[in-house]
C-alpha positions as CSV (number, residue, x, y, z in Angstrom):
1,M,0.1,2.4,-14.9
2,K,-0.1,5.7,-16.5
3,G,-3.7,6.1,-15.7
4,V,-3.2,5.6,-11.8
5,L,-0.3,7.8,-12.7
6,L,-2.2,10.5,-13.6
7,T,-4.7,9.5,-11.2
8,L,-2.5,9.2,-7.8
9,A,-0.7,13.2,-8.9
10,A,-4.4,15.0,-9.4
11,I,-5.4,13.3,-5.9
12,S,-1.7,14.9,-4.4
13,A,-2.9,18.1,-6.0
14,F,-5.9,17.8,-4.3
15,I,-5.2,17.2,-1.3
16,L,-2.1,20.3,-1.3
17,S,-4.9,22.8,-2.5
18,A,-7.1,21.2,-0.2
19,N,-5.4,21.8,2.8
20,A,-4.6,25.7,1.3
21,A,-7.7,26.2,1.4
22,K,-8.3,24.9,4.7
23,E,-6.0,27.6,6.6
24,Q,-8.9,29.9,4.6
25,G,-11.4,28.7,6.4
26,G,-13.6,26.3,4.0
27,F,-14.1,25.6,0.6
28,F,-16.1,27.1,-1.8
29,C,-18.3,25.0,-4.7
30,T,-17.6,26.8,-7.8
31,L,-20.3,24.3,-9.2
32,T,-22.9,25.0,-6.9
33,G,-21.2,28.2,-5.9
34,K,-22.1,26.9,-2.0
35,T,-19.5,27.5,1.0
36,V,-19.0,23.9,2.5
37,S,-16.8,23.7,5.2
38,A,-14.9,20.3,3.7
39,C,-14.1,20.1,0.2
40,C,-17.0,18.3,-2.4
41,C,-14.4,16.6,-4.9
42,E,-13.4,12.8,-3.8
43,A,-12.0,10.1,-6.4
44,G,-14.8,8.7,-9.0
45,K,-14.3,5.1,-9.9
46,N,-13.4,6.4,-13.5
47,G,-10.2,7.6,-12.8
48,N,-11.6,11.2,-12.8
49,L,-13.1,13.6,-9.7
50,H,-16.6,13.4,-8.6
51,C,-18.1,16.2,-7.2
52,R,-20.0,15.6,-4.5
53,L,-22.8,19.2,-3.9
54,A,-23.5,19.0,-7.8
55,N,-23.2,15.1,-7.9
56,K,-21.2,14.8,-11.1
57,D,-18.2,13.4,-12.6
58,I,-15.5,15.9,-13.5
59,K,-12.0,16.4,-14.2
60,K,-11.3,19.4,-11.9
61,C,-11.0,19.8,-8.4
62,C,-14.1,22.5,-8.6
63,C,-13.1,23.5,-4.8
64,Q,-12.1,26.4,-3.9
65,G,-10.4,28.4,-0.9
66,A,-13.5,30.0,0.8
67,K,-11.2,33.4,0.8
68,A,-10.5,33.0,-3.2
69,K,-14.0,33.2,-4.6
């Protein structure tokens, strides 16, 4: 149950940061150094996040607002 709550909290934080970054004009992936129009982080099978651009599991979302870089 604790794992489910942590996953929901991580997804909620991701959604809030994604909405803020979207208003700033895109996203910057800190793993690949690429700017993209949509965030590359998604919920993974093991409770962590998965970065599609870097194709690896991560503990914290690697997407930032494009202007934040």
